[in-house]
Every structure is written in structure tokens, then in C-alpha cells.
All heavy atoms as a GROMACS GRO file, in nm:
protein
  565
    1MET      N    1  14.480   4.689  11.455
    1MET     CA    2  14.495   4.557  11.511
    1MET      C    3  14.513   4.573  11.663
    1MET      O    4  14.594   4.650  11.704
    1MET     CB    5  14.621   4.493  11.450
    1MET     CG    6  14.665   4.364  11.509
    1MET     SD    7  14.809   4.297  11.430
    1MET     CE    8  14.751   4.134  11.420
    2THR      N    9  14.446   4.497  11.739
    2THR     CA   10  14.458   4.498  11.886
    2THR      C   11  14.519   4.365  11.934
    2THR      O   12  14.492   4.260  11.886
    2THR     CB   13  14.314   4.514  11.948
    2THR    OG1   14  14.257   4.625  11.898
    2THR    CG2   15  14.320   4.521  12.097
    3TYR      N   16  14.623   4.386  12.019
    3TYR     CA   17  14.697   4.278  12.070
    3TYR      C   18  14.646   4.238  12.201
    3TYR      O   19  14.619   4.326  12.291
    3TYR     CB   20  14.846   4.313  12.084
    3TYR     CG   21  14.920   4.339  11.955
    3TYR    CD1   22  14.952   4.467  11.920
    3TYR    CD2   23  14.949   4.235  11.870
    3TYR    CE1   24  15.023   4.495  11.804
    3TYR    CE2   25  15.022   4.255  11.752
    3TYR     CZ   26  15.058   4.384  11.719
    3TYR     OH   27  15.125   4.412  11.606
    4GLN      N   28  14.616   4.109  12.224
    4GLN     CA   29  14.598   4.064  12.368
    4GLN      C   30  14.734   4.066  12.437
    4GLN      O   31  14.737   4.101  12.552
    4GLN     CB   32  14.539   3.925  12.367
    4GLN     CG   33  14.388   3.931  12.350
    4GLN     CD   34  14.327   3.792  12.380
    4GLN    OE1   35  14.384   3.693  12.344
    4GLN    NE2   36  14.216   3.795  12.448
    5TYR      N   37  14.833   4.025  12.364
    5TYR     CA   38  14.973   4.019  12.417
    5TYR      C   39  15.047   4.093  12.314
    5TYR      O   40  15.043   4.063  12.193
    5TYR     CB   41  15.022   3.880  12.434
    5TYR     CG   42  14.938   3.800  12.532
    5TYR    CD1   43  14.844   3.704  12.483
    5TYR    CD2   44  14.953   3.816  12.674
    5TYR    CE1   45  14.767   3.640  12.577
    5TYR    CE2   46  14.875   3.749  12.759
    5TYR     CZ   47  14.785   3.653  12.715
    5TYR     OH   48  14.705   3.590  12.801
    6ILE      N   49  15.131   4.188  12.358
    6ILE     CA   50  15.222   4.257  12.262
    6ILE      C   51  15.334   4.167  12.210
    6ILE      O   52  15.375   4.077  12.287
    6ILE     CB   53  15.266   4.390  12.321
    6ILE    CG1   54  15.361   4.367  12.442
    6ILE    CG2   55  15.162   4.484  12.346
    6ILE    CD1   56  15.434   4.493  12.486
    7PRO      N   57  15.383   4.186  12.096
    7PRO     CA   58  15.492   4.104  12.039
    7PRO      C   59  15.613   4.118  12.128
    7PRO      O   60  15.639   4.219  12.178
    7PRO     CB   61  15.510   4.157  11.904
    7PRO     CG   62  15.381   4.225  11.864
    7PRO     CD   63  15.329   4.281  11.990
    8ARG      N   64  15.692   4.007  12.131
    8ARG     CA   65  15.812   4.000  12.202
    8ARG      C   66  15.903   4.109  12.152
    8ARG      O   67  15.920   4.134  12.035
    8ARG     CB   68  15.875   3.862  12.199
    8ARG     CG   69  16.009   3.857  12.269
    8ARG     CD   70  16.057   3.715  12.271
    8ARG     NE   71  15.988   3.661  12.388
    8ARG     CZ   72  15.979   3.525  12.413
    8ARG    NH1   73  16.035   3.443  12.337
    8ARG    NH2   74  15.913   3.481  12.522
    9GLY      N   75  15.972   4.187  12.244
    9GLY     CA   76  16.070   4.282  12.204
    9GLY      C   77  16.006   4.421  12.181
    9GLY      O   78  16.080   4.510  12.131
   10THR      N   79  15.879   4.430  12.209
   10THR     CA   80  15.818   4.567  12.192
   10THR      C   81  15.759   4.608  12.327
   10THR      O   82  15.739   4.532  12.415
   10THR     CB   83  15.698   4.552  12.083
   10THR    OG1   84  15.599   4.459  12.127
   10THR    CG2   85  15.759   4.512  11.954
   11LEU      N   86  15.729   4.735  12.330
   11LEU     CA   87  15.667   4.800  12.445
   11LEU      C   88  15.558   4.888  12.414
   11LEU      O   89  15.560   4.956  12.313
   11LEU     CB   90  15.776   4.892  12.525
   11LEU     CG   91  15.902   4.821  12.571
   11LEU    CD1   92  16.002   4.925  12.613
   11LEU    CD2   93  15.869   4.722  12.681
   12THR      N   94  15.453   4.897  12.498
   12THR     CA   95  15.349   4.994  12.480
   12THR      C   96  15.396   5.132  12.531
   12THR      O   97  15.508   5.141  12.584
   12THR     CB   98  15.226   4.960  12.573
   12THR    OG1   99  15.272   4.957  12.708
   12THR    CG2  100  15.169   4.823  12.528
   13THR      N  101  15.322   5.231  12.502
   13THR     CA  102  15.363   5.375  12.552
   13THR      C  103  15.390   5.373  12.706
   13THR      O  104  15.485   5.422  12.751
   13THR     CB  105  15.254   5.472  12.515
   13THR    OG1  106  15.229   5.468  12.371
   13THR    CG2  107  15.299   5.615  12.549
   14GLN      N  108  15.298   5.308  12.779
   14GLN     CA  109  15.314   5.312  12.929
   14GLN      C  110  15.439   5.230  12.966
   14GLN      O  111  15.510   5.277  13.050
   14GLN     CB  112  15.188   5.241  12.979
   14GLN     CG  113  15.179   5.246  13.131
   14GLN     CD  114  15.148   5.387  13.180
   14GLN    OE1  115  15.088   5.465  13.111
   14GLN    NE2  116  15.180   5.419  13.305
   15LEU      N  117  15.464   5.120  12.911
   15LEU     CA  118  15.582   5.038  12.943
   15LEU      C  119  15.713   5.113  12.898
   15LEU      O  120  15.816   5.105  12.971
   15LEU     CB  121  15.576   4.894  12.881
   15LEU     CG  122  15.467   4.812  12.939
   15LEU    CD1  123  15.459   4.678  12.860
   15LEU    CD2  124  15.494   4.778  13.087
   16ALA      N  125  15.704   5.179  12.783
   16ALA     CA  126  15.818   5.252  12.739
   16ALA      C  127  15.854   5.365  12.839
   16ALA      O  128  15.976   5.392  12.866
   16ALA     CB  129  15.805   5.306  12.593
   17ALA      N  130  15.750   5.430  12.881
   17ALA     CA  131  15.769   5.540  12.977
   17ALA      C  132  15.830   5.488  13.104
   17ALA      O  133  15.917   5.548  13.163
   17ALA     CB  134  15.643   5.610  13.004
   18LEU      N  135  15.777   5.372  13.154
   18LEU     CA  136  15.833   5.321  13.279
   18LEU      C  137  15.976   5.270  13.259
   18LEU      O  138  16.064   5.290  13.352
   18LEU     CB  139  15.751   5.191  13.316
   18LEU     CG  140  15.613   5.217  13.377
   18LEU    CD1  141  15.535   5.091  13.400
   18LEU    CD2  142  15.634   5.294  13.513
   19ASN      N  143  16.008   5.220  13.142
   19ASN     CA  144  16.145   5.173  13.116
   19ASN      C  145  16.241   5.292  13.117
   19ASN      O  146  16.351   5.280  13.162
   19ASN     CB  147  16.150   5.106  12.981
   19ASN     CG  148  16.285   5.053  12.943
   19ASN    OD1  149  16.339   4.974  13.017
   19ASN    ND2  150  16.337   5.093  12.829
   20CYS      N  151  16.203   5.405  13.066
   20CYS     CA  152  16.291   5.531  13.064
   20CYS      C  153  16.278   5.618  13.178
   20CYS      O  154  16.358   5.710  13.186
   20CYS     CB  155  16.253   5.602  12.930
   20CYS     SG  156  16.288   5.514  12.780
   21GLY      N  157  16.186   5.597  13.265
   21GLY     CA  158  16.167   5.678  13.387
   21GLY      C  159  16.111   5.818  13.345
   21GLY      O  160  16.148   5.921  13.407
   22VAL      N  161  16.021   5.826  13.249
   22VAL     CA  162  15.960   5.948  13.203
   22VAL      C  163  15.810   5.927  13.202
   22VAL      O  164  15.766   5.817  13.223
   22VAL     CB  165  16.013   5.991  13.063
   22VAL    CG1  166  16.162   6.021  13.068
   22VAL    CG2  167  15.982   5.895  12.960
   23ALA      N  168  15.735   6.034  13.174
   23ALA     CA  169  15.593   6.028  13.166
   23ALA      C  170  15.548   5.972  13.029
   23ALA      O  171  15.627   5.992  12.930
   23ALA     CB  172  15.527   6.168  13.184
   24PRO      N  173  15.437   5.911  13.017
   24PRO     CA  174  15.390   5.866  12.883
   24PRO      C  175  15.380   5.981  12.782
   24PRO      O  176  15.408   5.959  12.660
   24PRO     CB  177  15.252   5.811  12.910
   24PRO     CG  178  15.257   5.765  13.051
   24PRO     CD  179  15.345   5.863  13.116
   25ALA      N  180  15.352   6.103  12.834
   25ALA     CA  181  15.345   6.215  12.736
   25ALA      C  182  15.492   6.243  12.672
   25ALA      O  183  15.488   6.289  12.561
   25ALA     CB  184  15.299   6.342  12.812
   26THR      N  185  15.591   6.209  12.742
   26THR     CA  186  15.733   6.233  12.694
   26THR      C  187  15.751   6.134  12.574
   26THR      O  188  15.805   6.170  12.472
   26THR     CB  189  15.830   6.210  12.804
   26THR    OG1  190  15.806   6.301  12.909
   26THR    CG2  191  15.974   6.229  12.744
   27ILE      N  192  15.705   6.011  12.585
   27ILE     CA  193  15.712   5.916  12.486
   27ILE      C  194  15.647   5.967  12.356
   27ILE      O  195  15.696   5.959  12.251
   27ILE     CB  196  15.661   5.774  12.522
   27ILE    CG1  197  15.742   5.722  12.645
   27ILE    CG2  198  15.667   5.680  12.412
   27ILE    CD1  199  15.884   5.695  12.618
   28ARG      N  200  15.525   6.014  12.373
   28ARG     CA  201  15.448   6.068  12.265
   28ARG      C  202  15.517   6.193  12.203
   28ARG      O  203  15.518   6.207  12.081
   28ARG     CB  204  15.303   6.104  12.311
   28ARG     CG  205  15.220   5.974  12.343
   28ARG     CD  206  15.077   6.007  12.367
   28ARG     NE  207  15.057   6.079  12.491
   28ARG     CZ  208  15.041   6.030  12.618
   28ARG    NH1  209  15.047   5.901  12.628
   28ARG    NH2  210  15.015   6.103  12.714
   29ASP      N  211  15.579   6.274  12.285
   29ASP     CA  212  15.655   6.377  12.233
   29ASP      C  213  15.776   6.340  12.155
   29ASP      O  214  15.807   6.402  12.052
   29ASP     CB  215  15.704   6.468  12.357
   29ASP     CG  216  15.762   6.600  12.307
   29ASP    OD1  217  15.699   6.674  12.226
   29ASP    OD2  218  15.874   6.634  12.357
   30TRP      N  219  15.839   6.235  12.198
   30TRP     CA  220  15.955   6.185  12.119
   30TRP      C  221  15.913   6.131  11.983
   30TRP      O  222  15.979   6.150  11.876
   30TRP     CB  223  16.026   6.065  12.195
   30TRP     CG  224  16.098   6.108  12.316
   30TRP    CD1  225  16.125   6.237  12.357
   30TRP    CD2  226  16.153   6.020  12.418
   30TRP    NE1  227  16.194   6.233  12.477
   30TRP    CE2  228  16.210   6.106  12.513
   30TRP    CE3  229  16.160   5.885  12.429
   30TRP    CZ2  230  16.283   6.053  12.625
   30TRP    CZ3  231  16.222   5.834  12.540
   30TRP    CH2  232  16.285   5.920  12.637
   31VAL      N  233  15.788   6.072  11.978
   31VAL     CA  234  15.734   6.029  11.843
   31VAL      C  235  15.712   6.157  11.758
   31VAL      O  236  15.744   6.158  11.644
   31VAL     CB  237  15.611   5.948  11.868
   31VAL    CG1  238  15.537   5.918  11.735
   31VAL    CG2  239  15.641   5.826  11.939
   32ARG      N  240  15.645   6.252  11.822
   32ARG     CA  241  15.612   6.375  11.749
   32ARG      C  242  15.741   6.446  11.694
   32ARG      O  243  15.745   6.495  11.580
   32ARG     CB  244  15.540   6.473  11.837
   32ARG     CG  245  15.494   6.595  11.763
   32ARG     CD  246  15.411   6.688  11.860
   32ARG     NE  247  15.496   6.728  11.980
   32ARG     CZ  248  15.589   6.818  11.986
   32ARG    NH1  249  15.622   6.884  11.873
   32ARG    NH2  250  15.653   6.844  12.097
   33ARG      N  251  15.846   6.442  11.768
   33ARG     CA  252  15.977   6.500  11.728
   33ARG      C  253  16.054   6.414  11.630
   33ARG      O  254  16.160   6.461  11.580
   33ARG     CB  255  16.059   6.532  11.849
   33ARG     CG  256  16.008   6.645  11.935
   33ARG     CD  257  16.102   6.663  12.049
   33ARG     NE  258  16.050   6.767  12.139
   33ARG     CZ  259  16.135   6.826  12.234
   33ARG    NH1  260  16.254   6.776  12.242
   33ARG    NH2  261  16.086   6.928  12.303
   34GLY      N  262  16.019   6.292  11.616
   34GLY     CA  263  16.092   6.201  11.522
   34GLY      C  264  16.202   6.133  11.588
   34GLY      O  265  16.278   6.067  11.518
   35LEU      N  266  16.214   6.128  11.716
   35LEU     CA  267  16.315   6.052  11.788
   35LEU      C  268  16.279   5.907  11.806
   35LEU      O  269  16.370   5.824  11.828
   35LEU     CB  270  16.340   6.114  11.927
   35LEU     CG  271  16.392   6.254  11.928
   35LEU    CD1  272  16.398   6.306  12.074
   35LEU    CD2  273  16.534   6.258  11.869
   36LEU      N  274  16.150   5.875  11.798
   36LEU     CA  275  16.108   5.736  11.817
   36LEU      C  276  15.996   5.715  11.717
   36LEU      O  277  15.914   5.799  11.690
   36LEU     CB  278  16.045   5.729  11.957
   36LEU     CG  279  15.996   5.591  12.010
   36LEU    CD1  280  16.105   5.489  12.005
   36LEU    CD2  281  15.943   5.603  12.151
   37THR      N  282  15.994   5.589  11.661
   37THR     CA  283  15.890   5.554  11.561
   37THR      C  284  15.814   5.433  11.613
   37THR      O  285  15.871   5.340  11.675
   37THR     CB  286  15.949   5.522  11.428
   37THR    OG1  287  16.053   5.413  11.438
   37THR    CG2  288  16.018   5.643  11.362
   38ARG      N  289  15.690   5.426  11.574
   38ARG     CA  290  15.602   5.321  11.609
   38ARG      C  291  15.634   5.200  11.519
   38ARG      O  292  15.668   5.220  11.405
   38ARG     CB  293  15.454   5.359  11.588
   38ARG     CG  294  15.419   5.476  11.676
   38ARG     CD  295  15.281   5.527  11.632
   38ARG     NE  296  15.243   5.636  11.712
   38ARG     CZ  297  15.131   5.699  11.708
   38ARG    NH1  298  15.036   5.666  11.623
   38ARG    NH2  299  15.110   5.803  11.788
   39CYS      N  300  15.616   5.078  11.570
   39CYS     CA  301  15.643   4.958  11.491
   39CYS      C  302  15.518   4.878  11.473
   39CYS      O  303  15.520   4.768  11.417
   39CYS     CB  304  15.758   4.876  11.547
   39CYS     SG  305  15.716   4.789  11.695
   40GLY      N  306  15.406   4.930  11.519
   40GLY     CA  307  15.280   4.850  11.511
   40GLY      C  308  15.178   4.897  11.608
   40GLY      O  309  15.190   5.004  11.669
   41GLY      N  310  15.079   4.810  11.631
   41GLY     CA  311  14.973   4.853  11.721
   41GLY      C  312  14.861   4.923  11.649
   41GLY      O  313  14.847   4.905  11.528
   42THR      N  314  14.789   5.001  11.726
   42THR     CA  315  14.682   5.082  11.655
   42THR      C  316  14.718   5.228  11.682
   42THR      O  317  14.806   5.256  11.762
   42THR     CB  318  14.547   5.050  11.723
   42THR    OG1  319  14.550   5.086  11.866
   42THR    CG2  320  14.509   4.900  11.716
   43PRO      N  321  14.644   5.327  11.614
   43PRO     CA  322  14.673   5.460  11.639
   43PRO      C  323  14.655   5.501  11.792
   43PRO      O  324  14.731   5.583  11.838
   43PRO     CB  325  14.567   5.536  11.556
   43PRO     CG  326  14.544   5.446  11.448
   43PRO     CD  327  14.550   5.304  11.504
   44LYS      N  328  14.568   5.434  11.862
   44LYS     CA  329  14.544   5.464  12.000
   44LYS      C  330  14.631   5.383  12.096
   44LYS      O  331  14.645   5.418  12.202
   44LYS     CB  332  14.396   5.453  12.042
   44LYS     CG  333  14.309   5.555  11.975
   44LYS     CD  334  14.170   5.553  12.046
   44LYS     CE  335  14.086   5.674  11.984
   44LYS     NZ  336  13.978   5.701  12.066
   45ARG      N  337  14.678   5.271  12.045
   45ARG     CA  338  14.756   5.178  12.126
   45ARG      C  339  14.888   5.131  12.050
   45ARG      O  340  14.901   5.021  12.008
   45ARG     CB  341  14.678   5.056  12.163
   45ARG     CG  342  14.552   5.084  12.232
   45ARG     CD  343  14.570   5.058  12.385
   45ARG     NE  344  14.439   5.064  12.448
   45ARG     CZ  345  14.405   5.157  12.525
   45ARG    NH1  346  14.493   5.258  12.565
   45ARG    NH2  347  14.290   5.160  12.591
   46PRO      N  348  14.980   5.235  12.032
   46PRO     CA  349  15.096   5.197  11.946
   46PRO      C  350  15.192   5.113  12.029
   46PRO      O  351  15.189   5.116  12.155
   46PRO     CB  352  15.162   5.334  11.919
   46PRO     CG  353  15.117   5.416  12.028
   46PRO     CD  354  14.977   5.372  12.059
   47VAL      N  355  15.282   5.043  11.961
   47VAL     CA  356  15.388   4.973  12.029
   47VAL      C  357  15.522   5.009  11.957
   47VAL      O  358  15.521   5.056  11.841
   47VAL     CB  359  15.374   4.819  12.024
   47VAL    CG1  360  15.255   4.771  12.103
   47VAL    CG2  361  15.363   4.764  11.876
   48TYR      N  362  15.629   5.003  12.044
   48TYR     CA  363  15.765   5.045  12.002
   48TYR      C  364  15.857   4.940  12.017
   48TYR      O  365  15.847   4.860  12.118
   48TYR     CB  366  15.803   5.172  12.073
   48TYR     CG  367  15.700   5.281  12.084
   48TYR    CD1  368  15.614   5.286  12.193
   48TYR    CD2  369  15.684   5.367  11.976
   48TYR    CE1  370  15.514   5.386  12.198
   48TYR    CE2  371  15.591   5.470  11.988
   48TYR     CZ  372  15.502   5.478  12.093
   48TYR     OH  373  15.404   5.573  12.102
   49ARG      N  374  15.963   4.932  11.937
   49ARG     CA  375  16.071   4.833  11.961
   49ARG      C  376  16.158   4.870  12.076
   49ARG      O  377  16.182   4.994  12.095
   49ARG     CB  378  16.163   4.829  11.833
   49ARG     CG  379  16.101   4.756  11.717
   49ARG     CD  380  16.204   4.745  11.606
   49ARG     NE  381  16.130   4.699  11.488
   49ARG     CZ  382  16.064   4.780  11.400
   49ARG    NH1  383  16.073   4.913  11.416
   49ARG    NH2  384  16.009   4.724  11.289
   50LEU      N  385  16.199   4.780  12.162
   50LEU     CA  386  16.277   4.806  12.279
   50LEU      C  387  16.404   4.876  12.242
   50LEU      O  388  16.446   4.976  12.311
   50LEU     CB  389  16.306   4.676  12.355
   50LEU     CG  390  16.386   4.690  12.479
   50LEU    CD1  391  16.314   4.784  12.577
   50LEU    CD2  392  16.410   4.553  12.541
   51ALA      N  393  16.475   4.838  12.133
   51ALA     CA  394  16.591   4.897  12.092
   51ALA      C  395  16.574   5.041  12.055
   51ALA      O  396  16.656   5.131  12.081
   51ALA     CB  397  16.653   4.820  11.978
   52ASP      N  398  16.458   5.071  11.988
   52ASP     CA  399  16.434   5.208  11.948
   52ASP      C  400  16.402   5.304  12.068
   52ASP      O  401  16.439   5.416  12.072
   52ASP     CB  402  16.310   5.212  11.853
   52ASP     CG  403  16.339   5.153  11.714
   52ASP    OD1  404  16.458   5.124  11.688
   52ASP    OD2  405  16.239   5.119  11.645
   53VAL      N  406  16.332   5.238  12.169
   53VAL     CA  407  16.308   5.317  12.290
   53VAL      C  408  16.438   5.351  12.361
   53VAL      O  409  16.461   5.465  12.400
   53VAL     CB  410  16.213   5.235  12.383
   53VAL    CG1  411  16.197   5.305  12.522
   53VAL    CG2  412  16.076   5.224  12.320
   54GLU      N  413  16.528   5.254  12.366
   54GLU     CA  414  16.656   5.281  12.437
   54GLU      C  415  16.735   5.383  12.356
   54GLU      O  416  16.811   5.466  12.418
   54GLU     CB  417  16.736   5.147  12.450
   54GLU     CG  418  16.686   5.053  12.549
   54GLU     CD  419  16.690   5.118  12.694
   54GLU    OE1  420  16.793   5.172  12.730
   54GLU    OE2  421  16.593   5.100  12.769
   55ALA      N  422  16.732   5.384  12.228
   55ALA     CA  423  16.812   5.474  12.146
   55ALA      C  424  16.745   5.612  12.161
   55ALA      O  425  16.831   5.713  12.180
   55ALA     CB  426  16.801   5.436  11.997
   56ALA      N  427  16.621   5.626  12.170
   56ALA     CA  428  16.557   5.762  12.188
   56ALA      C  429  16.589   5.806  12.331
   56ALA      O  430  16.603   5.930  12.356
   56ALA     CB  431  16.410   5.748  12.167
   57ARG      N  432  16.595   5.719  12.427
   57ARG     CA  433  16.622   5.757  12.573
   57ARG      C  434  16.754   5.834  12.576
   57ARG      O  435  16.763   5.931  12.648
   57ARG     CB  436  16.623   5.634  12.650
   57ARG     CG  437  16.647   5.655  12.798
   57ARG     CD  438  16.652   5.528  12.869
   57ARG     NE  439  16.662   5.548  13.012
   57ARG     CZ  440  16.678   5.450  13.102
   57ARG    NH1  441  16.666   5.328  13.066
   57ARG    NH2  442  16.691   5.478  13.231
   58TYR      N  443  16.855   5.785  12.507
   58TYR     CA  444  16.991   5.839  12.516
   58TYR      C  445  17.024   5.932  12.400
   58TYR      O  446  17.135   5.988  12.400
   58TYR     CB  447  17.094   5.727  12.529
   58TYR     CG  448  17.075   5.650  12.650
   58TYR    CD1  449  17.031   5.522  12.652
   58TYR    CD2  450  17.104   5.706  12.783
   58TYR    CE1  451  17.008   5.443  12.765
   58TYR    CE2  452  17.087   5.637  12.894
   58TYR     CZ  453  17.039   5.504  12.888
   58TYR     OH  454  17.028   5.433  13.006
   59ALA      N  455  16.935   5.958  12.310
   59ALA     CA  456  16.964   6.056  12.200
   59ALA      C  457  16.964   6.192  12.255
   59ALA      O  458  16.892   6.232  12.344
   59ALA     CB  459  16.846   6.044  12.097
   60ALA      N  460  17.050   6.280  12.184
   60ALA     CA  461  17.043   6.419  12.218
   60ALA      C  462  16.913   6.481  12.186
   60ALA      O  463  16.861   6.467  12.069
   60ALA     CB  464  17.157   6.487  12.144
   61LYS      N  465  16.855   6.544  12.280
   61LYS     CA  466  16.721   6.607  12.260
   61LYS      C  467  16.736   6.752  12.199
   61LYS      O  468  16.806   6.831  12.259
   61LYS     CB  469  16.640   6.613  12.387
   61LYS     CG  470  16.626   6.478  12.461
   61LYS     CD  471  16.564   6.372  12.370
   61LYS     CE  472  16.540   6.240  12.444
   61LYS     NZ  473  16.649   6.164  12.471
   62PRO      N  474  16.665   6.786  12.098
   62PRO     CA  475  16.670   6.922  12.049
   62PRO      C  476  16.601   7.012  12.144
   62PRO      O  477  16.508   6.974  12.212
   62PRO     CB  478  16.593   6.918  11.916
   62PRO     CG  479  16.509   6.792  11.925
   62PRO     CD  480  16.584   6.696  12.017
   63THR      N  481  16.652   7.131  12.161
   63THR     CA  482  16.591   7.230  12.246
   63THR      C  483  16.528   7.346  12.168
   63THR      O  484  16.563   7.367  12.052
   63THR     CB  485  16.694   7.286  12.351
   63THR    OG1  486  16.794   7.350  12.268
   63THR    CG2  487  16.753   7.180  12.442
   64ARG      N  488  16.435   7.416  12.226
   64ARG     CA  489  16.378   7.527  12.162
   64ARG      C  490  16.461   7.652  12.184
   64ARG      O  491  16.524   7.659  12.296
   64ARG     CB  492  16.238   7.549  12.220
   64ARG     CG  493  16.141   7.437  12.189
   64ARG     CD  494  16.008   7.474  12.244
   64ARG     NE  495  15.925   7.344  12.246
   64ARG     CZ  496  15.883   7.290  12.352
   64ARG    NH1  497  15.898   7.340  12.474
   64ARG    NH2  498  15.814   7.177  12.348
   65GLU      N  499  16.460   7.743  12.098
   65GLU     CA  500  16.536   7.869  12.111
   65GLU      C  501  16.479   7.938  12.238
   65GLU      O  502  16.372   7.955  12.260
   65GLU     CB  503  16.510   7.952  11.992
   65GLU     CG  504  16.601   8.077  11.995
   65GLU     CD  505  16.589   8.154  11.866
   65GLU    OE1  506  16.564   8.095  11.757
   65GLU    OE2  507  16.605   8.280  11.872
   66GLY      N  508  16.583   7.978  12.319
   66GLY     CA  509  16.541   8.060  12.442
   66GLY      C  510  16.514   7.965  12.557
   66GLY      O  511  16.492   8.017  12.670
   67GLN      N  512  16.520   7.839  12.549
   67GLN     CA  513  16.488   7.747  12.649
   67GLN      C  514  16.612   7.740  12.747
   67GLN      O  515  16.722   7.741  12.700
   67GLN     CB  516  16.459   7.608  12.601
   67GLN     CG  517  16.424   7.499  12.700
   67GLN     CD  518  16.390   7.371  12.641
   67GLN    OE1  519  16.416   7.352  12.516
   67GLN    NE2  520  16.336   7.279  12.723
   68ARG      N  521  16.589   7.740  12.876
   68ARG     CA  522  16.696   7.739  12.974
   68ARG      C  523  16.763   7.599  12.964
   68ARG      O  524  16.697   7.496  12.952
   68ARG     CB  525  16.645   7.754  13.110
   68ARG     CG  526  16.606   7.903  13.140
   68ARG     CD  527  16.568   7.918  13.284
   68ARG     NE  528  16.432   7.862  13.302
   68ARG     CZ  529  16.381   7.830  13.415
   68ARG    NH1  530  16.439   7.842  13.527
   68ARG    NH2  531  16.253   7.774  13.421
   69ALA      N  532  16.890   7.595  12.977
   69ALA     CA  533  16.969   7.472  12.976
   69ALA      C  534  16.960   7.412  13.118
   69ALA      O  535  16.954   7.491  13.218
   69ALA     CB  536  17.112   7.494  12.945
   70LYS      N  537  16.956   7.280  13.127
   70LYS     CA  538  16.959   7.215  13.259
   70LYS      C  539  17.095   7.229  13.318
   70LYS      O  540  17.193   7.211  13.249
   70LYS     CB  541  16.914   7.068  13.244
   70LYS     CG  542  16.777   7.046  13.200
   70LYS     CD  543  16.742   6.905  13.200
   70LYS     CE  544  16.596   6.878  13.167
   70LYS     NZ  545  16.564   6.745  13.167
   71THR      N  546  17.100   7.252  13.444
   71THR     CA  547  17.230   7.259  13.517
   71THR      C  548  17.240   7.151  13.619
   71THR      O  549  17.140   7.117  13.679
   71THR     CB  550  17.238   7.396  13.581
   71THR    OG1  551  17.137   7.422  13.675
   71THR    CG2  552  17.250   7.509  13.480
   72SER      N  553  17.354   7.099  13.629
   72SER     CA  554  17.373   6.992  13.734
   72SER      C  555  17.410   7.064  13.866
   72SER      O  556  17.480   7.158  13.872
   72SER     CB  557  17.492   6.905  13.693
   72SER     OG  558  17.458   6.843  13.576
   73THR      N  559  17.357   7.008  13.980
   73THR     CA  560  17.390   7.061  14.107
   73THR      C  561  17.472   6.963  14.187
   73THR      O  562  17.472   6.848  14.164
   73THR     CB  563  17.254   7.097  14.181
   73THR    OG1  564  17.174   6.980  14.189
   73THR    CG2  565  17.192   7.210  14.120
   0.00000   0.00000   0.00000
């Protein structure tokens, strides 16, 4: 299903990335990791609930073994 206008309360991948201050690839990575789920759209143009995007933004992100921890300066 293709939307001319996305449903109220949802965001496209691009808009979700802008909302969170990350790259669109990061949004797709959150989906792959299970931190964010699609609520509609098409496989190439998914949409996400705003509340789910915000929850994923502040969720603790799993790290890979051996990955350097971020340090605050």
C-alpha cells in the first residue's frame, strides 16, 4: 500500500531519522535488531509509530562483544 499522505502519528524512515538525529540506516538497523517495529507502509516505504520511534531512541542499545564503549569528554 502506498500512501500519498502517511497516517497521523506515524513517521517514514527519513522522518524518524530526522526526529532522532540519526541516519536513516540507523533506523533500519533498529528494526533489524528488534528495537523498532513497522506499523504499515510497504516493504520499501515502511512507516513507524511516533511513540515507538521515541521508545527506540532512548532504549539501551545492545553492543557487540569487543566493541569500544563511548566515553564522554
